[in-house]
N, C-alpha and C positions, 0 to 999 in steps of 0.2 A: 563149380570147378575153380573159378578164379579165386574164390575165398580160400579154398583148400590150398591152392598153389601159393597164395599169400602167406599162409601159416608156414608152409615149407620154406619159403624165402626168408621169413622172419627167423626161423631156426638157423638157417645157413648164415645169415647176417650176424646173429648173436655169437655163433661159433667163431666167425672171422674176427669179430670185435675182441673176443676173449684172446684169440691168438695174437692180435695186435697189442692188446694191453700187456701181455706177457713179454712180447718181443721188445716193445718200447721201454719197458721197465727192466730189460735184461734179466728177466726172471726165468731161471732154468733149474731151480731146485726148490724143494719144500722150504728150506731155510730162508731163501730169498723171498719166496711168496709170503711167508709169515711176517716179514719185516715191512711190507707195503700195504698199509691199511686202505689206501685209496684204490689200489689195484684189486685187493680182496673184495672190497665193496662193489666195484664195477663188475667183477667176475660174477659175484653172487647175483647181481641185478640181471645180468645176461642169462644166467642159469635159470632164474625165475621166468624170464621171457620164454626160454626154451620149454620149460615145463608147462607153461600156460598154452603155448602154441601146440604142443603135443596133446594136451588135454582137448583142445578144440578140434584137432585132427581126428582124435578118437571118436568124437561125437559125430563128425561129418562123414567119416569113412571108417567104419568098424573093421574093415579088412586092410587097414593101413600097414605099411611095411616096417614100421619103426620097432626095432628090438627093445625089449624092456620098457615099453611105454608106461606101464603101470608104475614101475620104480621111478621113472623120470618125473611123473606127475606127483607121486608120493614125496619125492624130494622137494619139488616145487612147493607143495603144501607145507612141508616142514620149514622151508626157507621163509615163507610168508607168515605162517601162523605160529611157528615155534622158533622164531629167529634166534632166540637166546640159547638154543640147543645146537646151533650150527658150529661145527668144529672143523678147523682147517685140515686136520688129519683125514677128514671124510671128503672134503671138497677137492683137495689136491689129487687124489687118485682118479676122481671123475675127470678132471682136466687132462691128466696124463694118459689114462687108459681107455676112456670111453668116448670122449668128444670126437676123436678121429674116426671111430666106427660110425658114430651118428652122422658125422659130416658126409661120409661116403654114401650112407643110406639116403640121406636127403638129396644129395647130388643125383643119385640114380632116380629118385622119385621125381625130380625136376627135369630129368632127361639130359643132364650135363655130363 
């Protein structure tokens, strides 16, 4: 159980780091995001961590509450193995539309 909670905590921490990167860089638009290579790299790293943690959670708890876990892991695999196909127009909507949903799910799983 501790290991499972650790993976949930890793996801929450990665989301919070992404939020911090964007806030510190004053990045609130797609255009601003595309101009900051260091932030894009840091965000993609955290998305990779999220994907790997979700993958481990799926193995440990097949009844996990994470929505779209398969898509998250597929994106992680693409990020790691097909990095040259990653497009900011795909990453930005993940940040804007999906991370807050995942964050709420993870907080519930951690009892927060």
